[in-house]
Backbone atoms as SQL, in Angstrom:
CREATE TABLE atoms (id INTEGER PRIMARY KEY, chain TEXT, resi INTEGER, resn TEXT, atom TEXT, x REAL, y REAL, z REAL);
INSERT INTO atoms VALUES
  (1, 'A', 1, 'MET', 'N', 149.302, 92.787, 195.547),
  (2, 'A', 1, 'MET', 'CA', 150.373, 93.671, 194.693),
  (3, 'A', 1, 'MET', 'C', 151.482, 92.036, 194.523),
  (4, 'A', 2, 'SER', 'N', 151.632, 91.629, 196.023),
  (5, 'A', 2, 'SER', 'CA', 152.327, 90.769, 196.697),
  (6, 'A', 2, 'SER', 'C', 152.082, 89.830, 195.673),
  (7, 'A', 3, 'SER', 'N', 150.658, 88.930, 195.261),
  (8, 'A', 3, 'SER', 'CA', 150.251, 88.134, 194.596),
  (9, 'A', 3, 'SER', 'C', 150.786, 88.024, 192.970),
  (10, 'A', 4, 'ARG', 'N', 151.026, 89.074, 192.300),
  (11, 'A', 4, 'ARG', 'CA', 151.423, 89.277, 191.379),
  (12, 'A', 4, 'ARG', 'C', 153.319, 89.105, 190.935),
  (13, 'A', 5, 'LYS', 'N', 153.700, 89.787, 192.144),
  (14, 'A', 5, 'LYS', 'CA', 154.887, 88.931, 191.722),
  (15, 'A', 5, 'LYS', 'C', 155.751, 87.985, 192.538),
  (16, 'A', 6, 'LYS', 'N', 154.721, 86.984, 192.951),
  (17, 'A', 6, 'LYS', 'CA', 154.841, 85.736, 192.798),
  (18, 'A', 6, 'LYS', 'C', 155.057, 85.022, 192.049),
  (19, 'A', 7, 'PRO', 'N', 154.031, 84.847, 191.022),
  (20, 'A', 7, 'PRO', 'CA', 154.212, 84.209, 189.928),
  (21, 'A', 7, 'PRO', 'C', 155.353, 84.978, 188.974),
  (22, 'A', 8, 'LEU', 'N', 155.751, 85.851, 188.353),
  (23, 'A', 8, 'LEU', 'CA', 157.134, 86.592, 188.019),
  (24, 'A', 8, 'LEU', 'C', 158.382, 86.056, 188.805),
  (25, 'A', 9, 'LYS', 'N', 158.097, 85.996, 189.693),
  (26, 'A', 9, 'LYS', 'CA', 159.108, 85.357, 190.937),
  (27, 'A', 9, 'LYS', 'C', 159.678, 84.462, 190.596),
  (28, 'A', 10, 'GLN', 'N', 158.398, 82.948, 190.649),
  (29, 'A', 10, 'GLN', 'CA', 158.557, 81.883, 190.109),
  (30, 'A', 10, 'GLN', 'C', 158.982, 81.592, 189.175),
  (31, 'A', 11, 'PHE', 'N', 158.527, 82.150, 187.991),
  (32, 'A', 11, 'PHE', 'CA', 159.418, 82.291, 186.910),
  (33, 'A', 11, 'PHE', 'C', 160.704, 82.599, 186.504),
  (34, 'A', 12, 'LEU', 'N', 160.587, 83.262, 187.012),
  (35, 'A', 12, 'LEU', 'CA', 162.755, 83.939, 186.738),
  (36, 'A', 12, 'LEU', 'C', 163.348, 82.747, 187.469),
  (37, 'A', 13, 'ASN', 'N', 162.616, 82.107, 188.789),
  (38, 'A', 13, 'ASN', 'CA', 163.631, 80.864, 189.350),
  (39, 'A', 13, 'ASN', 'C', 163.424, 79.763, 188.997),
  (40, 'A', 14, 'SER', 'N', 162.626, 79.352, 187.811),
  (41, 'A', 14, 'SER', 'CA', 162.057, 78.311, 186.969),
  (42, 'A', 14, 'SER', 'C', 163.274, 77.689, 186.726),
  (43, 'A', 15, 'ARG', 'N', 163.222, 76.589, 186.025),
  (44, 'A', 15, 'ARG', 'CA', 163.854, 75.768, 185.203),
  (45, 'A', 15, 'ARG', 'C', 163.409, 76.261, 183.661),
  (46, 'A', 16, 'TRP', 'N', 162.221, 76.668, 183.558),
  (47, 'A', 16, 'TRP', 'CA', 162.116, 77.116, 182.122),
  (48, 'A', 16, 'TRP', 'C', 162.721, 78.522, 181.791),
  (49, 'A', 17, 'PHE', 'N', 162.887, 78.909, 182.634),
  (50, 'A', 17, 'PHE', 'CA', 163.631, 80.249, 182.416),
  (51, 'A', 17, 'PHE', 'C', 165.270, 80.278, 182.290),
  (52, 'A', 18, 'PHE', 'N', 165.488, 79.209, 183.093),
  (53, 'A', 18, 'PHE', 'CA', 167.000, 79.384, 182.940),
  (54, 'A', 18, 'PHE', 'C', 167.623, 78.592, 181.932),
  (55, 'A', 19, 'LEU', 'N', 166.562, 77.655, 180.965),
  (56, 'A', 19, 'LEU', 'CA', 166.337, 76.864, 179.680),
  (57, 'A', 19, 'LEU', 'C', 166.465, 77.780, 178.794),
  (58, 'A', 20, 'ILE', 'N', 165.661, 78.771, 178.720),
  (59, 'A', 20, 'ILE', 'CA', 165.052, 79.910, 177.823),
  (60, 'A', 20, 'ILE', 'C', 166.653, 80.905, 177.499),
  (61, 'A', 21, 'ALA', 'N', 167.131, 81.176, 179.138),
  (62, 'A', 21, 'ALA', 'CA', 167.927, 81.898, 178.710),
  (63, 'A', 21, 'ALA', 'C', 169.459, 81.466, 178.394),
  (64, 'A', 22, 'VAL', 'N', 169.459, 80.140, 178.804),
  (65, 'A', 22, 'VAL', 'CA', 170.776, 79.218, 178.087),
  (66, 'A', 22, 'VAL', 'C', 170.885, 79.251, 176.730),
  (67, 'A', 23, 'LEU', 'N', 169.454, 78.993, 175.988),
  (68, 'A', 23, 'LEU', 'CA', 169.695, 78.756, 174.644),
  (69, 'A', 23, 'LEU', 'C', 169.714, 80.017, 173.896),
  (70, 'A', 24, 'LEU', 'N', 168.990, 81.235, 174.665),
  (71, 'A', 24, 'LEU', 'CA', 169.255, 82.517, 174.056),
  (72, 'A', 24, 'LEU', 'C', 170.617, 82.947, 173.951),
  (73, 'A', 25, 'THR', 'N', 171.513, 82.422, 174.773),
  (74, 'A', 25, 'THR', 'CA', 172.848, 82.755, 175.150),
  (75, 'A', 25, 'THR', 'C', 173.810, 82.183, 173.972),
  (76, 'A', 26, 'LEU', 'N', 173.243, 80.996, 174.003),
  (77, 'A', 26, 'LEU', 'CA', 174.442, 80.238, 173.104),
  (78, 'A', 26, 'LEU', 'C', 173.674, 80.324, 171.645),
  (79, 'A', 27, 'SER', 'N', 172.854, 81.134, 171.250),
  (80, 'A', 27, 'SER', 'CA', 172.470, 81.221, 169.977),
  (81, 'A', 27, 'SER', 'C', 173.105, 82.651, 169.549),
  (82, 'A', 28, 'VAL', 'N', 173.578, 83.340, 170.448),
  (83, 'A', 28, 'VAL', 'CA', 173.953, 84.988, 170.467),
  (84, 'A', 28, 'VAL', 'C', 175.370, 84.617, 170.579),
  (85, 'A', 29, 'ILE', 'N', 176.034, 84.032, 170.813),
  (86, 'A', 29, 'ILE', 'CA', 177.083, 83.483, 170.979),
  (87, 'A', 29, 'ILE', 'C', 177.777, 82.451, 169.726),
  (88, 'A', 30, 'ILE', 'N', 176.944, 81.738, 169.093),
  (89, 'A', 30, 'ILE', 'CA', 176.924, 81.667, 167.786),
  (90, 'A', 30, 'ILE', 'C', 176.968, 82.192, 166.945),
  (91, 'A', 31, 'ALA', 'N', 175.825, 83.092, 166.719),
  (92, 'A', 31, 'ALA', 'CA', 175.896, 84.199, 165.570),
  (93, 'A', 31, 'ALA', 'C', 177.070, 84.721, 165.451),
  (94, 'A', 32, 'PHE', 'N', 177.748, 85.236, 167.252),
  (95, 'A', 32, 'PHE', 'CA', 178.702, 86.308, 167.019),
  (96, 'A', 32, 'PHE', 'C', 179.962, 85.609, 166.730),
  (97, 'A', 33, 'SER', 'N', 180.227, 84.479, 166.479),
  (98, 'A', 33, 'SER', 'CA', 181.428, 83.305, 166.001),
  (99, 'A', 33, 'SER', 'C', 181.362, 83.592, 164.630),
  (100, 'A', 34, 'ARG', 'N', 180.427, 82.937, 164.271),
  (101, 'A', 34, 'ARG', 'CA', 180.074, 82.955, 162.512),
  (102, 'A', 34, 'ARG', 'C', 180.299, 84.297, 161.951),
  (103, 'A', 35, 'ALA', 'N', 180.055, 85.605, 162.513),
  (104, 'A', 35, 'ALA', 'CA', 180.358, 86.266, 161.979),
  (105, 'A', 35, 'ALA', 'C', 181.846, 86.982, 162.320),
  (106, 'A', 36, 'PHE', 'N', 181.894, 86.753, 163.187),
  (107, 'A', 36, 'PHE', 'CA', 183.994, 86.242, 163.459),
  (108, 'A', 36, 'PHE', 'C', 184.985, 85.838, 162.338),
  (109, 'A', 37, 'TYR', 'N', 183.773, 84.667, 162.306),
  (110, 'A', 37, 'TYR', 'CA', 184.781, 83.925, 161.273),
  (111, 'A', 37, 'TYR', 'C', 184.753, 84.151, 159.713),
  (112, 'A', 38, 'ARG', 'N', 183.391, 84.718, 159.555),
  (113, 'A', 38, 'ARG', 'CA', 183.108, 84.996, 158.551),
  (114, 'A', 38, 'ARG', 'C', 184.033, 86.812, 157.797),
  (115, 'A', 39, 'ASP', 'N', 184.164, 86.837, 158.928),
  (116, 'A', 39, 'ASP', 'CA', 185.046, 88.063, 158.832),
  (117, 'A', 39, 'ASP', 'C', 186.928, 88.311, 158.701),
  (118, 'A', 40, 'TYR', 'N', 187.143, 87.308, 159.560),
  (119, 'A', 40, 'TYR', 'CA', 188.396, 86.422, 159.038),
  (120, 'A', 40, 'TYR', 'C', 188.545, 85.773, 157.733),
  (121, 'A', 41, 'GLU', 'N', 187.580, 85.214, 157.422),
  (122, 'A', 41, 'GLU', 'CA', 187.618, 84.566, 155.698),
  (123, 'A', 41, 'GLU', 'C', 187.694, 85.729, 154.729),
  (124, 'A', 42, 'ILE', 'N', 186.939, 86.888, 155.611),
  (125, 'A', 42, 'ILE', 'CA', 187.436, 88.352, 154.262),
  (126, 'A', 42, 'ILE', 'C', 188.268, 88.506, 154.528),
  (127, 'A', 43, 'ARG', 'N', 188.918, 88.791, 155.490),
  (128, 'A', 43, 'ARG', 'CA', 189.821, 89.345, 155.215),
  (129, 'A', 43, 'ARG', 'C', 191.185, 89.138, 154.733),
  (130, 'A', 44, 'GLN', 'N', 191.697, 87.791, 155.083),
  (131, 'A', 44, 'GLN', 'CA', 192.126, 86.237, 154.141),
  (132, 'A', 44, 'GLN', 'C', 192.433, 86.505, 152.960),
  (133, 'A', 45, 'GLU', 'N', 190.944, 86.651, 152.620),
  (134, 'A', 45, 'GLU', 'CA', 190.380, 86.516, 150.658),
  (135, 'A', 45, 'GLU', 'C', 191.113, 88.206, 150.302),
  (136, 'A', 46, 'ILE', 'N', 190.745, 89.520, 151.298),
  (137, 'A', 46, 'ILE', 'CA', 191.511, 90.662, 151.353),
  (138, 'A', 46, 'ILE', 'C', 193.131, 90.199, 150.816),
  (139, 'A', 47, 'GLN', 'N', 193.712, 90.008, 151.538),
  (140, 'A', 47, 'GLN', 'CA', 194.850, 89.477, 151.818),
  (141, 'A', 47, 'GLN', 'C', 195.414, 88.971, 150.508),
  (142, 'A', 48, 'SER', 'N', 195.141, 88.131, 150.234),
  (143, 'A', 48, 'SER', 'CA', 195.791, 87.238, 148.933),
  (144, 'A', 48, 'SER', 'C', 195.260, 87.956, 147.806),
  (145, 'A', 49, 'LEU', 'N', 194.564, 88.499, 147.605),
  (146, 'A', 49, 'LEU', 'CA', 193.785, 89.676, 146.332),
  (147, 'A', 49, 'LEU', 'C', 194.895, 91.058, 146.525),
  (148, 'A', 50, 'GLN', 'N', 195.378, 91.416, 147.625),
  (149, 'A', 50, 'GLN', 'CA', 196.190, 92.180, 147.573),
  (150, 'A', 50, 'GLN', 'C', 197.384, 91.866, 146.807),
  (151, 'A', 51, 'ASP', 'N', 198.345, 90.432, 147.737),
  (152, 'A', 51, 'ASP', 'CA', 199.298, 90.299, 147.250),
  (153, 'A', 51, 'ASP', 'C', 199.182, 89.773, 145.953),
  (154, 'A', 52, 'GLU', 'N', 198.196, 89.190, 144.905),
  (155, 'A', 52, 'GLU', 'CA', 198.136, 88.986, 143.703),
  (156, 'A', 52, 'GLU', 'C', 198.652, 90.084, 142.896),
  (157, 'A', 53, 'VAL', 'N', 197.657, 91.426, 143.514),
  (158, 'A', 53, 'VAL', 'CA', 197.955, 92.626, 142.917),
  (159, 'A', 53, 'VAL', 'C', 199.229, 92.985, 142.648),
  (160, 'A', 54, 'ALA', 'N', 199.958, 93.034, 143.711),
  (161, 'A', 54, 'ALA', 'CA', 201.409, 93.089, 143.892),
  (162, 'A', 54, 'ALA', 'C', 202.069, 92.273, 142.901),
  (163, 'A', 55, 'ARG', 'N', 202.261, 90.983, 142.797),
  (164, 'A', 55, 'ARG', 'CA', 202.773, 90.425, 141.927),
  (165, 'A', 55, 'ARG', 'C', 202.091, 90.649, 140.446),
  (166, 'A', 56, 'LEU', 'N', 201.431, 90.818, 140.202),
  (167, 'A', 56, 'LEU', 'CA', 200.696, 91.342, 138.843),
  (168, 'A', 56, 'LEU', 'C', 201.389, 92.812, 138.390),
  (169, 'A', 57, 'GLU', 'N', 200.944, 93.807, 139.072),
  (170, 'A', 57, 'GLU', 'CA', 201.919, 95.097, 139.304),
  (171, 'A', 57, 'GLU', 'C', 203.720, 94.833, 138.512),
  (172, 'A', 58, 'SER', 'N', 203.891, 94.128, 139.483),
  (173, 'A', 58, 'SER', 'CA', 205.352, 93.532, 139.199),
  (174, 'A', 58, 'SER', 'C', 205.893, 93.192, 137.809),
  (175, 'A', 59, 'LYS', 'N', 204.675, 92.264, 137.486),
  (176, 'A', 59, 'LYS', 'CA', 204.776, 91.280, 135.929),
  (177, 'A', 59, 'LYS', 'C', 204.796, 92.903, 135.265),
  (178, 'A', 60, 'LYS', 'N', 203.590, 93.443, 135.374),
  (179, 'A', 60, 'LYS', 'CA', 203.709, 94.419, 134.423),
  (180, 'A', 60, 'LYS', 'C', 204.569, 95.500, 133.936),
  (181, 'A', 61, 'VAL', 'N', 205.248, 95.485, 135.097),
  (182, 'A', 61, 'VAL', 'CA', 206.681, 96.682, 135.234),
  (183, 'A', 61, 'VAL', 'C', 207.419, 96.108, 134.109),
  (184, 'A', 62, 'ASP', 'N', 207.728, 94.812, 134.465),
  (185, 'A', 62, 'ASP', 'CA', 208.521, 93.973, 133.617),
  (186, 'A', 62, 'ASP', 'C', 208.662, 94.072, 132.307),
  (187, 'A', 63, 'SER', 'N', 207.060, 93.338, 131.926),
  (188, 'A', 63, 'SER', 'CA', 206.663, 93.306, 131.043),
  (189, 'A', 63, 'SER', 'C', 206.632, 94.806, 129.964),
  (190, 'A', 64, 'LEU', 'N', 206.275, 96.043, 130.981),
  (191, 'A', 64, 'LEU', 'CA', 206.636, 97.329, 129.782),
  (192, 'A', 64, 'LEU', 'C', 208.620, 97.235, 129.619),
  (193, 'A', 65, 'ASP', 'N', 208.954, 96.785, 131.065),
  (194, 'A', 65, 'ASP', 'CA', 210.386, 97.239, 130.262),
  (195, 'A', 65, 'ASP', 'C', 210.880, 96.026, 129.000),
  (196, 'A', 66, 'ILE', 'N', 210.505, 95.089, 129.108),
  (197, 'A', 66, 'ILE', 'CA', 210.572, 94.308, 127.635),
  (198, 'A', 66, 'ILE', 'C', 209.966, 94.686, 126.198),
  (199, 'A', 67, 'LEU', 'N', 209.004, 95.223, 126.600),
  (200, 'A', 67, 'LEU', 'CA', 208.215, 96.107, 125.474),
  (201, 'A', 67, 'LEU', 'C', 209.037, 97.495, 125.035),
  (202, 'A', 68, 'SER', 'N', 209.683, 97.817, 125.984),
  (203, 'A', 68, 'SER', 'CA', 210.309, 99.300, 125.290),
  (204, 'A', 68, 'SER', 'C', 211.705, 98.804, 125.071),
  (205, 'A', 69, 'TYR', 'N', 212.437, 97.877, 125.271),
  (206, 'A', 69, 'TYR', 'CA', 213.303, 97.191, 125.196),
  (207, 'A', 69, 'TYR', 'C', 213.314, 96.550, 123.713),
  (208, 'A', 70, 'VAL', 'N', 212.438, 95.935, 123.525),
  (209, 'A', 70, 'VAL', 'CA', 212.172, 94.999, 122.045),
  (210, 'A', 70, 'VAL', 'C', 211.596, 96.531, 120.648),
  (211, 'A', 71, 'LYS', 'N', 210.976, 97.850, 121.159),
  (212, 'A', 71, 'LYS', 'CA', 210.474, 98.534, 120.822),
  (213, 'A', 71, 'LYS', 'C', 211.614, 99.418, 120.093),
  (214, 'A', 72, 'SER', 'N', 212.968, 99.168, 121.165),
  (215, 'A', 72, 'SER', 'CA', 214.332, 100.426, 120.886),
  (216, 'A', 72, 'SER', 'C', 214.760, 99.603, 119.318),
  (217, 'A', 73, 'ASP', 'N', 215.621, 100.946, 119.104),
  (218, 'A', 73, 'ASP', 'CA', 217.088, 100.232, 118.048),
  (219, 'A', 73, 'ASP', 'C', 217.622, 99.046, 117.788),
  (220, 'A', 74, 'GLU', 'N', 218.013, 99.431, 119.524),
  (221, 'A', 74, 'GLU', 'CA', 219.078, 98.496, 119.924),
  (222, 'A', 74, 'GLU', 'C', 218.620, 96.924, 119.684),
  (223, 'A', 75, 'TYR', 'N', 217.391, 96.440, 120.039),
  (224, 'A', 75, 'TYR', 'CA', 216.856, 95.503, 120.108),
  (225, 'A', 75, 'TYR', 'C', 217.207, 94.805, 118.107),
  (226, 'A', 76, 'ALA', 'N', 216.506, 96.047, 116.999),
  (227, 'A', 76, 'ALA', 'CA', 216.362, 95.923, 116.291),
  (228, 'A', 76, 'ALA', 'C', 217.516, 95.294, 115.786),
  (229, 'A', 77, 'VAL', 'N', 218.674, 96.254, 115.841),
  (230, 'A', 77, 'VAL', 'CA', 219.924, 96.137, 115.748),
  (231, 'A', 77, 'VAL', 'C', 221.156, 94.088, 116.056),
  (232, 'A', 78, 'GLU', 'N', 220.272, 94.014, 116.923),
  (233, 'A', 78, 'GLU', 'CA', 220.652, 92.756, 117.764),
  (234, 'A', 78, 'GLU', 'C', 219.912, 91.667, 116.962),
  (235, 'A', 79, 'LYS', 'N', 219.130, 91.965, 116.591),
  (236, 'A', 79, 'LYS', 'CA', 218.123, 91.032, 116.191),
  (237, 'A', 79, 'LYS', 'C', 218.367, 90.522, 114.458),
  (238, 'A', 80, 'ALA', 'N', 218.648, 91.495, 113.744),
  (239, 'A', 80, 'ALA', 'CA', 219.534, 91.625, 112.446),
  (240, 'A', 80, 'ALA', 'C', 220.671, 91.108, 112.375),
  (241, 'A', 81, 'ARG', 'N', 221.524, 90.895, 113.267),
  (242, 'A', 81, 'ARG', 'CA', 222.724, 90.415, 113.728),
  (243, 'A', 81, 'ARG', 'C', 222.961, 89.379, 113.728),
  (244, 'A', 82, 'THR', 'N', 222.106, 88.574, 114.289),
  (245, 'A', 82, 'THR', 'CA', 221.735, 87.201, 115.114),
  (246, 'A', 82, 'THR', 'C', 221.034, 86.448, 114.441),
  (247, 'A', 83, 'GLU', 'N', 219.765, 86.965, 114.385),
  (248, 'A', 83, 'GLU', 'CA', 219.074, 86.208, 113.348),
  (249, 'A', 83, 'GLU', 'C', 219.244, 86.200, 111.253),
  (250, 'A', 84, 'LEU', 'N', 219.769, 87.241, 110.653),
  (251, 'A', 84, 'LEU', 'CA', 219.498, 87.960, 109.953),
  (252, 'A', 84, 'LEU', 'C', 220.870, 87.751, 109.424),
  (253, 'A', 85, 'ASN', 'N', 221.746, 87.447, 109.904),
  (254, 'A', 85, 'ASN', 'CA', 223.627, 87.698, 109.581),
  (255, 'A', 85, 'ASN', 'C', 223.996, 88.921, 109.072),
  (256, 'A', 86, 'MET', 'N', 222.992, 89.747, 109.733),
  (257, 'A', 86, 'MET', 'CA', 223.476, 91.307, 108.533),
  (258, 'A', 86, 'MET', 'C', 224.706, 92.223, 109.316),
  (259, 'A', 87, 'VAL', 'N', 225.314, 92.920, 108.665),
  (260, 'A', 87, 'VAL', 'CA', 226.293, 93.780, 109.357),
  (261, 'A', 87, 'VAL', 'C', 226.323, 95.312, 108.628),
  (262, 'A', 88, 'ASP', 'N', 226.496, 95.814, 109.336),
  (263, 'A', 88, 'ASP', 'CA', 226.454, 97.176, 109.427),
  (264, 'A', 88, 'ASP', 'C', 227.461, 97.726, 108.072),
  (265, 'A', 89, 'PRO', 'N', 227.578, 98.791, 107.685),
  (266, 'A', 89, 'PRO', 'CA', 228.229, 99.277, 106.362),
  (267, 'A', 89, 'PRO', 'C', 229.375, 99.440, 106.846),
  (268, 'A', 90, 'GLY', 'N', 230.694, 98.329, 105.978),
  (269, 'A', 90, 'GLY', 'CA', 232.011, 98.710, 106.368),
  (270, 'A', 90, 'GLY', 'C', 232.340, 97.954, 107.254),
  (271, 'A', 91, 'GLU', 'N', 231.685, 96.511, 107.980),
  (272, 'A', 91, 'GLU', 'CA', 232.191, 95.989, 108.943),
  (273, 'A', 91, 'GLU', 'C', 231.996, 94.696, 107.594),
  (274, 'A', 92, 'LYS', 'N', 232.918, 93.594, 108.573),
  (275, 'A', 92, 'LYS', 'CA', 233.257, 91.944, 108.205),
  (276, 'A', 92, 'LYS', 'C', 232.658, 91.216, 109.034),
  (277, 'A', 93, 'MET', 'N', 231.970, 90.246, 108.510),
  (278, 'A', 93, 'MET', 'CA', 231.233, 89.160, 109.348),
  (279, 'A', 93, 'MET', 'C', 232.319, 88.355, 109.329),
  (280, 'A', 94, 'MET', 'N', 232.466, 87.437, 110.230),
  (281, 'A', 94, 'MET', 'CA', 233.513, 86.416, 110.361),
  (282, 'A', 94, 'MET', 'C', 232.356, 85.231, 110.747),
  (283, 'A', 95, 'ILE', 'N', 232.406, 83.981, 110.212),
  (284, 'A', 95, 'ILE', 'CA', 232.150, 83.212, 110.588),
  (285, 'A', 95, 'ILE', 'C', 232.830, 81.498, 111.036),
  (286, 'A', 96, 'ILE', 'N', 232.723, 81.087, 112.319),
  (287, 'A', 96, 'ILE', 'CA', 233.552, 80.137, 112.754),
  (288, 'A', 96, 'ILE', 'C', 232.634, 78.968, 112.746),
  (289, 'A', 97, 'ASP', 'N', 233.105, 77.780, 112.080),
  (290, 'A', 97, 'ASP', 'CA', 232.981, 76.595, 111.719),
  (291, 'A', 97, 'ASP', 'C', 233.950, 75.536, 112.798),
  (292, 'A', 98, 'ASN', 'N', 233.165, 75.208, 113.337),
  (293, 'A', 98, 'ASN', 'CA', 233.601, 73.870, 114.063),
  (294, 'A', 98, 'ASN', 'C', 233.248, 72.428, 113.754),
  (295, 'A', 99, 'LYS', 'N', 234.200, 71.552, 112.710),
  (296, 'A', 99, 'LYS', 'CA', 234.011, 70.408, 112.001),
  (297, 'A', 99, 'LYS', 'C', 234.662, 69.253, 112.413),
  (298, 'A', 100, 'LYS', 'N', 234.318, 68.057, 112.665),
  (299, 'A', 100, 'LYS', 'CA', 235.065, 67.481, 112.726),
  (300, 'A', 100, 'LYS', 'C', 235.833, 66.341, 111.498),
  (301, 'A', 101, 'ASN', 'N', 237.014, 66.277, 111.868),
  (302, 'A', 101, 'ASN', 'CA', 237.910, 66.230, 110.258),
  (303, 'A', 101, 'ASN', 'C', 238.278, 64.151, 110.685),
  (304, 'A', 102, 'ASN', 'N', 237.082, 63.681, 110.354),
  (305, 'A', 102, 'ASN', 'CA', 236.977, 62.152, 110.238),
  (306, 'A', 102, 'ASN', 'C', 237.758, 61.440, 111.956),
  (307, 'A', 103, 'GLY', 'N', 236.687, 61.926, 113.475),
  (308, 'A', 103, 'GLY', 'CA', 237.250, 61.272, 114.176),
  (309, 'A', 103, 'GLY', 'C', 238.216, 62.150, 114.944),
  (310, 'A', 104, 'GLN', 'N', 239.025, 63.450, 114.203),
  (311, 'A', 104, 'GLN', 'CA', 240.146, 63.932, 115.304),
  (312, 'A', 104, 'GLN', 'C', 239.622, 65.242, 115.114),
  (313, 'A', 105, 'GLU', 'N', 240.685, 65.544, 115.835),
  (314, 'A', 105, 'GLU', 'CA', 240.529, 66.881, 116.800),
  (315, 'A', 105, 'GLU', 'C', 239.540, 67.688, 115.749),
  (316, 'A', 106, 'ASN', 'N', 238.850, 69.064, 116.649),
  (317, 'A', 106, 'ASN', 'CA', 238.144, 69.864, 115.788),
  (318, 'A', 106, 'ASN', 'C', 239.097, 71.000, 115.068),
  (319, 'A', 107, 'ILE', 'N', 238.939, 71.049, 114.213),
  (320, 'A', 107, 'ILE', 'CA', 239.709, 72.217, 113.153),
  (321, 'A', 107, 'ILE', 'C', 238.284, 73.445, 113.461),
  (322, 'A', 108, 'VAL', 'N', 239.444, 74.522, 113.411),
  (323, 'A', 108, 'VAL', 'CA', 238.178, 75.363, 113.020),
  (324, 'A', 108, 'VAL', 'C', 238.361, 76.399, 111.577),
  (325, 'A', 109, 'VAL', 'N', 237.357, 76.885, 111.347),
  (326, 'A', 109, 'VAL', 'CA', 237.896, 77.555, 110.267),
  (327, 'A', 109, 'VAL', 'C', 237.005, 78.817, 110.424),
  (328, 'A', 110, 'VAL', 'N', 237.633, 79.526, 109.614),
  (329, 'A', 110, 'VAL', 'CA', 236.993, 81.396, 109.535),
  (330, 'A', 110, 'VAL', 'C', 236.939, 81.327, 108.127),
  (331, 'A', 111, 'LYS', 'N', 235.927, 81.887, 108.320),
  (332, 'A', 111, 'LYS', 'CA', 235.543, 82.186, 106.938),
  (333, 'A', 111, 'LYS', 'C', 235.233, 83.869, 106.814),
  (334, 'A', 112, 'SER', 'N', 235.490, 84.925, 105.534),
  (335, 'A', 112, 'SER', 'CA', 235.459, 86.497, 106.003),
  (336, 'A', 112, 'SER', 'C', 234.302, 86.765, 104.985),
  (337, 'A', 113, 'LYS', 'N', 233.940, 87.201, 105.046),
  (338, 'A', 113, 'LYS', 'CA', 232.342, 87.334, 104.274),
  (339, 'A', 113, 'LYS', 'C', 232.626, 88.920, 104.193),
  (340, 'A', 114, 'ASN', 'N', 232.202, 89.736, 102.716),
  (341, 'A', 114, 'ASN', 'CA', 232.376, 91.249, 102.522),
  (342, 'A', 114, 'ASN', 'C', 230.653, 90.932, 102.650),
  (343, 'A', 115, 'SER', 'N', 229.996, 92.622, 102.491),
  (344, 'A', 115, 'SER', 'CA', 229.152, 92.413, 102.782),
  (345, 'A', 115, 'SER', 'C', 227.913, 92.727, 101.877),
  (346, 'A', 116, 'LYS', 'N', 227.211, 91.740, 101.001),
  (347, 'A', 116, 'LYS', 'CA', 226.688, 91.697, 99.799),
  (348, 'A', 116, 'LYS', 'C', 224.685, 92.229, 100.169),
  (349, 'A', 117, 'SER', 'N', 224.544, 92.862, 99.229),
  (350, 'A', 117, 'SER', 'CA', 223.138, 92.689, 99.001),
  (351, 'A', 117, 'SER', 'C', 222.040, 91.721, 99.139),
  (352, 'A', 118, 'ASN', 'N', 221.376, 91.810, 99.474),
  (353, 'A', 118, 'ASN', 'CA', 220.270, 90.963, 100.372),
  (354, 'A', 118, 'ASN', 'C', 219.506, 90.721, 98.516),
  (355, 'A', 119, 'LEU', 'N', 220.044, 91.156, 97.409),
  (356, 'A', 119, 'LEU', 'CA', 219.257, 90.278, 96.219),
  (357, 'A', 119, 'LEU', 'C', 220.422, 89.399, 95.701),
  (358, 'A', 120, 'LYS', 'N', 221.896, 90.224, 96.021),
  (359, 'A', 120, 'LYS', 'CA', 222.724, 88.898, 95.269),
  (360, 'A', 120, 'LYS', 'C', 222.595, 88.050, 96.499),
  (361, 'A', 121, 'LYS', 'N', 222.574, 87.625, 97.612),
  (362, 'A', 121, 'LYS', 'CA', 222.284, 86.392, 99.048),
  (363, 'A', 121, 'LYS', 'C', 221.175, 85.763, 98.256),
  (364, 'A', 122, 'TRP', 'N', 220.331, 86.143, 97.812),
  (365, 'A', 122, 'TRP', 'CA', 218.885, 85.697, 97.783),
  (366, 'A', 122, 'TRP', 'C', 219.422, 84.541, 96.212),
  (367, 'A', 123, 'TRP', 'N', 220.102, 85.560, 94.719),
  (368, 'A', 123, 'TRP', 'CA', 220.079, 85.209, 94.291),
  (369, 'A', 123, 'TRP', 'C', 221.169, 83.577, 94.048),
  (370, 'A', 124, 'GLU', 'N', 222.273, 83.874, 95.148),
  (371, 'A', 124, 'GLU', 'CA', 223.118, 82.643, 95.180),
  (372, 'A', 124, 'GLU', 'C', 222.642, 81.742, 95.822),
  (373, 'A', 125, 'PHE', 'N', 221.779, 81.473, 97.037),
  (374, 'A', 125, 'PHE', 'CA', 221.025, 81.140, 97.119),
  (375, 'A', 125, 'PHE', 'C', 220.619, 79.854, 96.435),
  (376, 'A', 126, 'PHE', 'N', 219.742, 80.067, 95.886),
  (377, 'A', 126, 'PHE', 'CA', 219.028, 79.738, 94.436),
  (378, 'A', 126, 'PHE', 'C', 219.365, 79.117, 93.860),
  (379, 'A', 127, 'PHE', 'N', 220.433, 79.594, 93.100),
  (380, 'A', 127, 'PHE', 'CA', 221.332, 79.529, 92.389),
  (381, 'A', 127, 'PHE', 'C', 222.846, 79.010, 91.736),
  (382, 'A', 128, 'ASN', 'N', 222.948, 79.187, 92.906),
  (383, 'A', 128, 'ASN', 'CA', 224.622, 78.223, 93.033),
  (384, 'A', 128, 'ASN', 'C', 224.593, 77.285, 93.668);
């Protein structure tokens, strides 16, 4: 029996065994390092995606707020007043023009308009 243990003991004490053990240890360390680095990259990507989700949620909330404002009567009234120059019944519109008078100081002209129907406004626009 001692003759059988001797070759095994010689192999375990040989340089070949040491070389094989070192190579196996290095391959295991490299495999763990790659797995750890890949895990780190995945965690970073998950974090960036979570940040993007939070940003998009905030943008969605802002968009819904804007949408609800645009659907409101308040927005329609504001647009009618500013872009279409419309007034509520019983109100008078004041238009202020700033004009230069031959290089002299600005003169402010105030015009008062009575509310006219839209048909009359178009008639005056094309035929006056």
